[in-house]
N, C-alpha and C positions, 0 to 999 in steps of 0.2 A: 630193389628190395631194401628193407631196413637192415643195416649192418652194425649199427652201434647206437645205443641210447645211454646218455650219461645224465644222472639225476643228482643234484646237490641241494642240500638244505630244504628238502621238500617233505613237509609233514614230519614223520618219524624217520625218513631216510636222510642220513647225514651225507653219504656219498655212495652211489652205486653205479655200476656200469653193466649194461645188458647188451650182449652181442649175439643176437639170434642168427641162425644159419638158414640155408635153403630148406625147402620142404616144410614139414610139420614141427613147430616148436611149441611145447606145452610147458606152462608155468603153473606150479602147484605149491602148496604149503598149508600149514595149519590155519584153521579159521582165525581171523584177526591178525594174521601175520603181515598183512598189507598188500595182498594181491591186487586189490582195487586201486591202490596208489599207482601201480604200474600203468594201469589203463588211464587213470586221471592224468598222469604225466604225458602219456601219448596224446590224450585229448587236448592238452595245452598246445602240443605241436600241431594238432589239426585245426586249432583256432578256437577252442572252447574259451568261455569267459574265465578270467583269472580272479583269484580272491586272495587277499592277504592272509587269510586263515590257513593257506597252504604252506606258508613260510614256517620253517622249523623255529622253535622258540628261541634258540640261542643264535639265530642268524638275522641279518638285515634284509636278505632277499633269497628267493628261491630261483633255481636255474635248471633248465632242461635243454639238452642238445641232442638232436637226432641226425644221423648221417645215412643218406640213401644212395645206393649204387644203382643208377638207372640204365636200363638197356637203351639201345639206339632207337627202338620204336617208341619208348616212353619219352625220350628226349625230343623226338620228332614232334610229339604233341605239346610237350611242355616248353620247348624252345621259343616259339613265337610269343607265348604268354610271358615268359621270363624277359624276353627282349622288350616287350611292351612295358613291363614294370621297371626296366633298367637293371635287371638282375644279371650278373655275369654268370656264364656257364663255366663249370669247373670240371671239365673232362668227364662228364657223366655223373658227377657227384652233386647231390643237393644237400646242403648242410643247413639245418634249421635250428635256431636257438630261440628260447623264450625266457625272459627274466621278469620276475614279479618283485616289485618293491614294497616297502612297508606301507606306502600310501595306497596300496591296492592296484596301482597302475602297472601295466606290463609293457615290455618292448619285445617285438618280434623281429628277427632278422633271417634272411635267406641268402646264403653265400656272402654274408657280411653286409648285405643291403637291408636297411630298415624298411619294413613293410607294414601296412595296416592289416587288420584282421581279415577284411574281405579279400585282400590279395593273398594272404596266407591260406585261407580256406580254398580259394580258387586253385592254387598250386597243389595243395595237399589232396584235393578231391581226385587228382589224377594218380596219386601214389598209394593211398590207404583207404580201405573201406572197413569201418568198424561196426560190429554188431553185438548187441547184448540183449538181455531180457527186456529192457525198457527203451532202447533207442529206436530211431526211425530209419532203419536201413533203406537204401534205395529200392530194394526189392519190394518194400511195402508202400512205395510211393507210386500211385497210379500214373503220374505224369511220365514215368520212365518205362512203364510196362511195354509200350509199343517198341521202344528201343531195345529192350531185353529180348522181346520176341524176334525182332529183326536180326539181332546179333546171333541168336540161336540158328537161324537159317540164312546166314549172311550170303552164302553161295547162291541161294535161290532168290533172295530178296534184293541184294545190292544193285543188280542190273536193272530190275524193274523199278526200283526206287529212284535210281539215277535218271532213267528215261522219263519217269513221271515228273521229277523235279525240273528237268529241262523243258518239258512241255508246259509245266506250271509257270515257269518264268516267261516263256513265249506268250502264254495266255494273259498273264498280268501286263506284259508290255503292250499287247494289243488292246487290253481294257483301258489302259492309260491313254493310249493314242486315240481310241474311239471316243473317250470322254472329252479330250481336247478338241477333236474335230466336230463333235456335236455342239460343243460350246461355241465354236466358230460359226457353224451352220445356223445356229439360232441367234446370231448377233442381231441386234435391233436395227431398224431402218435408220434411226437417228445416228447410230454409230457409222453405218455405211455412208450416210449423207455427210457426216463430219469428215470421214477419211477422204471421200471424193472431193469435197471442197478444199481440204488441206493439200491434196495432191495437185489440184488445178492451180491453186494460189501459188504454191511453191514452183511448179513447172512454169507458170506464166512469168514469174519473176526472173527466170533464167539466171539464177545466182551463180557466181564464179568464186571459187575459193580465194580468199585474200582481197576480194573486191572492195570490201569496206575499208581496208587499210589504205589502199591507193586513193579512194574517194576522200578519206579524211585528210590525206596529204594534199590533194588538189584543193580541198575546201580551205585549208590554211593558206595556200598560195593565193587563192581568189580573194581571201579576206584582206591580205596585204595589197593586192592589186586594186581592190575596191577603194581602199583608203587613198591610194596614190591617184586613182582616177578622179576622186572627189576634189583633190587638190588641183589637179590639172584642169578640171571643169571650172573650178572657182577662178583660177588664174586666167583661163581663156575668156571667161565672162568679163573679167576686169579689163582685158585687152580688147576684146572684140565685141563685147556687149554694148548695146545702145542705151542712152539715157531716156528720160521722159520725153525728150523732143525727137527721139528717133535717131540721134546722131551717135556714132561711135567715137572712140578716142582718135582714130586716124582721120575720120571725116571732120572732126573739130579742128585738128591740126591743119588739115588741108584748107579749110575755110580761113583759118588764121593766116596761112601762107598766102592765100589770094590777096588778102588785105595788105599784108606786109609788102607784097610785090607792087601793089598800087602805090604804096608809100615810097618805095624805092624808085619808082618811075618819076616821082616828083622830088625826091630827096635822096641823093646818092649815099647819104650816111646809113640808109636802111638796106643798101644792096647786100652788104656782107651778112646782115641778119637774115635777109631773105634766102641767101644761098645756104647759110647754116641750117635754117629751119627746113628748107627743101631737102637737104641731105638727111636730116633727122626723120622727116616724113617718109622718105624713100626707104631708110633703114627699118623704120617701124613697120612699114607695109611689108617689106621683105621678111622681117622677123615674124610678124603675125601670120603671114602666108605659110612660112615654114613650121611654126608652132601648131597651126591648125591641122597641118598634114600629120604632124606627130601624134596629136590627140586621136585622130581617126585611125591611126595604126596601133593603138593600145591593145594589149592581149587580154584585157579585162572584158568580160561579157556578162551582163546581167542575166541573159538567157542561160548561159552555161552555169552560172551560180545557182539559178533556180533548179536546173536539172540535177546538179550535184546534190543539193539539199533534198529534193524530192526523192532521189534514189536512196540516199541515206535514210530518210524517213521510212521508206518502204522496207529497207533491210531491218531497221530497228523494230518495226511493227512485226515482221516475221519472226525475229529473234524473241520477241516478247511472247509469241504464241507457241513456237515449236523448238526453241533451243537457245542457248546462250551465245552461240557463234554461228557463222555461215555454214561451217562444216556440220554442226549439229542439226541445223535446219535442213540441209541437203540430205543428211542421214535419216531424219524424221520422214522426209518425203519418200525416200526409198522404202523405208519400213512400212509406211502407210500404204504405198502401192502394193507391197508384198501382202499385207493384211487383206487388202481388197481382193487380190488374186486368190489368197487362201480361202476367203469367205466364198468367193465365186465357185471354187472347186470343192469346198468342204462338203456340200450336200452329196456330190457324186462320190467323194471318198468315203463319206459316212455309210452310204449304202454298201460299198465294197467291203469296208471294215466290218460292218454288221454281219455280213455273210461269213467273212473270215473268222470272226469271233464265235459265231455259232458253230462253225466246223471245228475250231480249236477246242471249244468247250466240250463238244461231243467226243473228240479224240482224247481229250484229257480225262473225261469221265470213264471212257472205256479202259484207259490205262490204269486209272485209279481202281476200277472194279477188278481188273486183272490182278493188280497188286493186292487188293483185299482178299480175293479168292485164294491167292498163293499164301497169304498170311493165315487164312482159316485152315488150310491143309496143314500148314506148319504148326499152328496152334493145337490142332487135333493130335498130332504126333507128340508134341511137347507135353501136352496135358496127360497123355497116356503114360509117358515115361516118368513124369513127376509123380503121378498117382502111384506108379510102381515103386518109386523111391520112397514115398510116404509109407507104403506097406512095409518096406524093408526097415523103416524107422519106427515100427510098432504102431502104425496108424492104419490098420487094414481096412477100416471102414471110411477112411477119408477120401475125398475126391477133389480134384483140382481141374478147373477149366478156364478158358479165356473167353471173356464176354466181349462181343463186338456190337457197337452201336454206330450207325451212320451219323455223321456230324450234322447239326442243324443247317438249313439252307443258307442262312445269313453268314455262316462261317464254314461253308461246305468244304472248300479246298484249303488245306494248309500244307506245309512243307512235307508232312508225313503221309498225306493221303486223305481219304474220307472216313477213316476209322477212328473212333474213340475206343481204346482197348483197356480193359481192366482184368486183372487176375482175380479169380473167384475161388472160394474154398468152402468146403462143407466137411465138418468133422464126423458126422454120423449119417447113416441112411435116413432118408425122409426129411432131413434138414435142408432147407433150400440154400443153395450156394449164395454167399454174400461176399461183398468186397473183402479182399484178403486182409487189409489193415484193420477192418472193423470186427472181424469174427475170430481171429486166431488168439488163443490165450498165450501166456508166456512160453510154456513148454512147447505148445503146438507151433508157435511162431518160429522158435529155434529150429525145429525139425523141418518146417516148410521151407525156411530159408536155406537150410542145408540141402534139401532136395533140389531146390531151384539152382543153387550155386553149383551143385554137382553136375546137373544137366548142362548148365551154361558155362562151366569152368573153362572149357577150351575157347569159347567165344568171348568170355569176359577177359579184358586185358588189364584189369586192376592188378598191379604188382604184389601188393601186400594186403591180406585179409586178416582181420583181428576179430576173434570171437571171445566174448567175456562171459564165462560160465554159462554157455548155452545148454549144458547138460543138466542144469538145475531142474529138479522136479520130474525127472524121467527115470524109468526103471533101469536095472542093470543091463537087461537085454537091449533096451533102446540105446543105452550108453555105448554098448558095443557097436551097434549100427552107426551111431553118430561118429564113433572113432574111425570106422571104416570109411565113412563118407568124407570126413576131414582128411584122411590119408589120401583118398582119391583126389580131392581138390588140390592137395599140396603137391601133386605131380605137375601142376601147371601154375601154381602160385606159391609164394611164401605165405605160410599160415602161422599165426600166433594165436594160442588158445590158453586162456586162464581157466583151469579146471580143478574139480575136486574129485574126479572119478578115476579109478585105476585103469579103466579101459583106454581112456584118452592118453594118459601118461605112458601106457605100454606101447601105444601106436606111434609115439613121437620119434622123430629122428634126432631131436635135440630136446633135452629136458633141463629145466631150471627150477630151483627150489628157492622160494621166498621165505627167509627166516627172520624172526624178530627176537632180539636179545636186549637185556638190560644190565647196566652196571650198578644198579641201585639208585642212580640219580637221573639217568637218561635212558631212553629207549632207542634202539638202532635196528633198522631193517636193511637186509642185504639180499642181493640176487645172486645165487650161486649156481654155476653150470655144473651139471651132474655127469660123472663118468659112468661106465657100465655098472659098476658096483653100486654107486649112488642111485642110479635109476632103479635097480632091483629093490633097493631098500625103500625108496619112495613109493613104488608101485605096491610093494608089500604093505606099507603103512596105509595106503589108500584102500587096499582090499579089506584088511581086517583090523586096522588100527594097531597091528603088531608087526614086529620085524623078526619073528622067530623063523626057524628052519622051514617049517611047513608053509608059512606064508611066503617065504622067499622062493621055495620051489614052485608054488602056484604062480608067483609073479614072473619067474623065469619062463614058465610055460606060456603065460599070456603074452609076454613080450615076443617070444619066438613065433607064436601063431600070428600076431598082428603085424609082425615085420615081414612075414612071408609074402 
């Protein structure tokens, strides 16, 4: 609940501190004293737009600070949101400040952390609900009517709603899976042909991880061997190759040796030459024989080189089609095989899922209808009680009921069920009920809101409720009923009410007087907590405009009756 509100340099308020208590807090004062400023200051805390016109004339900025003491259940809801925004938790306290500068810009902080207005509004929507003659309280928003109805009968509804939501999730999961399977089952023949071809091509290649790296290493080795082999072949040709006459180097030397030997037989001087040449021929023959053997034992093979290049070419071809690496190509083949298997089994699964989906939809619809019927019973009871409350609030001819409409087929199921729910109101007999927000006048809206709040007060977990002059335009008797309803609501909530009627002031557990004074140069507004004597004086003033003995006795009697 709100425990402290400090206001500085705000319009005619120089400095004021407002410390409401539990239960019903009523703020009153003379017309023009500045009661609306208190609501405006709270509005800033709730995230309303700031204006530099709110800054007091003799100041550079306006400042508002609110301190909320939150219960564990409230912090349980707020905690995750605060964590999301990076706001520190302060032992159950939420401290909100808002500063407005002369340029019209404002800064908001929660527990010292700067926040944007959307974040401020999100946090404060869990702490305060404000209602006045012209505002749009949640009760008048059709979007939340179904939640209000469900909260009224939480014991009956929560289990059904939870069961429905579980089945809705299962139904949606089945719908997604069915859509995926149908898409697979309807895959084109060209896609199947492509996948089949890819699987065959990849499988036929029998790729091995890292194979391309070892092939590239071998290719480099073969490149070196190829160059060496060319040199060997050239050298061999020079040694063993024949000339145009068909003679090799050795055969020419042998023929020369024959001739020199003939010369030696005739001339001894050629004997040594013949012997030396014969030795050379024998050495060359031995060398050539040995060299020829070595060339035949070379590790280079043109056939191997071709196979390595062909294999690498195939790998590069596959990588250009199916992946950047061998691993990616192998993975592509495995995925393609799985897709083919999925396509083959998709038609069978689609038929199975179709039946499951049909059964799930039927079960979901039954649960939704059961939930809807439970809501209709609940709505009937709630409508009766709210109509009774309206009668107590001097609206004996008014009627309230809850309108149910099934959602259109294209958006049939949502997280709340199949119902579109709207609160309806009729002020007079014969007048057709219409949307609550469209039909209620200012005074009627206040009383309708009180009737609903009183019925839903135990289910509504909003800590602080603020009512801004909701008794405007109603009779004294109706004001008395409003006072009793507010007192009833304040048993479960902190209630703050700006009022101009004696009945509400008399019913309050805590009274505050807004006073405006002037020193001739400036105007000052203050918020004064009233003691018992001050309360009697203020109720007396509100009753008759006087504070004489007779008015005081009447005020005491009214306070005593409304406190009972």
